[in-house]
N, C-alpha and C positions, 0 to 999 in steps of 0.2 A: 178294643181294637179286634177286628177279625183277622185271624191268621190261619190260612188254609181251611176256612170255614168254621173255625172255633173262636169263641169269645175268650180273650185272654185278659183278665183283670178289668178294673174300672179306671181307664186312663183318661186324663183331660187332654183332648186333641190339641187345644191351643198351647198347652204346656209342651207337648211333644213337638209341635211345629216350632216353637220358640227355641227349643234346644237344638233343633236341626238346622236352623237358618240364621245363625248369628254371624256378623261380619268378622273377618280375620285381619283386616287392615283399616287404617284411618283413611278417610277421603273427604276433602273439602273442609278441613279443620284448621283453624288458627287460634293460638293461645298467647296472651300477653300477661306478664306479671305486673300487678298494680302495687304490690308491697310485700316485703318479706321481713319477718322477725328472725334474726340470726340464730344459729345454733348456740352461740355463747349466751345470748340474752334468754333463750328458751331454757337453757340449763340453769342460769341464775334465778330466773323468775319462777320456774315450775319444777326444777329438778329433772326435767326430761332431757336426757343426753342424746346428742346426735340427730336431732330433728329441727327443722325450721317450720314456722307457721307462715303460710303464704295465702295471698288473695290474688286470684287471677280472673281474667275475663276471657271467655272463649266464644268463638263464632263457628257455626257449622253452616255451610252454604246449602242451598236447596239440593236435595238428593245426597247430601253428605252423611258421614257416619263416623262413629268412634268404635274401634274394635273391642271385642270382648276382653275384659280385664277384671281383676279382683282387687279388693282393698283390705286384705288380711293384716297388713301392717301400715296402711295409710288411710286413716279416717278422714272424712270430709263432708261438707255440706254444699249443695248446688242449688242456686236460685235462678230461675229463668226470668230474664228481664225484657226480652223482646222475642216474640214468636212463640212457637210451640215445639217441644221435642218429645220424642218417644223413647222411653227407657225400656229395653228388653232385659228380662231376667229368665232363668230357667222355668219359673212358674207362670210366665206370661208378660204382657206389656202394660206400661203405665204412662199416661200423658202428663207432662208438666208444662203449663202454659204461662205466658207472661203475666206478671203481677198476681200470680196465684197465691193461695193462702197456705202453701206448704213448700218446704224445701225437699229436694231429693237427699236422702240420707245414705252415706257411704260408710257402713260400719264393717266390722271384721267378717261378717257373713256375706257381704256384697260381692256378687259375681254378675256383671252386667255389661251392656253395650248400649249405644245411643244412636238414634236416627233423626234426621230432619226430613220428613216426608212432605213438607210444604213447598210452596214456590217462592218463599222469602227466607232470608237468613234468620237463624235463631241465635240469640246471644244469651249467655248465662254466666253468672259469677260462681267461682269455685273457691271455697275457703277450706284448706286442708293442711295436714301435717305431711312433711316429706323428709325422708331420710337419705335421699340420694345426693 
């Protein structure tokens, strides 16, 4: 990046843009729970106290978005079933399309946001642990 005529480091411009332009609020998003394994069952089956395991389905309307958030205490897996979504992270963007061969991973390092930049709704399944 040039700053007052000087080259300052070797920066990835896409990474800088991604960090500067993330959404701060949800828009055009709906989420429904499909099933929940209770805190009591999770504790008995896994020894994990205070968490539920849930499966949800989410829809983001065209032009919609999910605000930047982290998963430091809430691991999850996301699978796109209809349409195509864009996941933004500080290091850039990644596309997840319907019936793709991989799920979006939400581990303790995940810091991300999601867009639907298409003209059709995008639907995806979310399987995650929740402690709220």
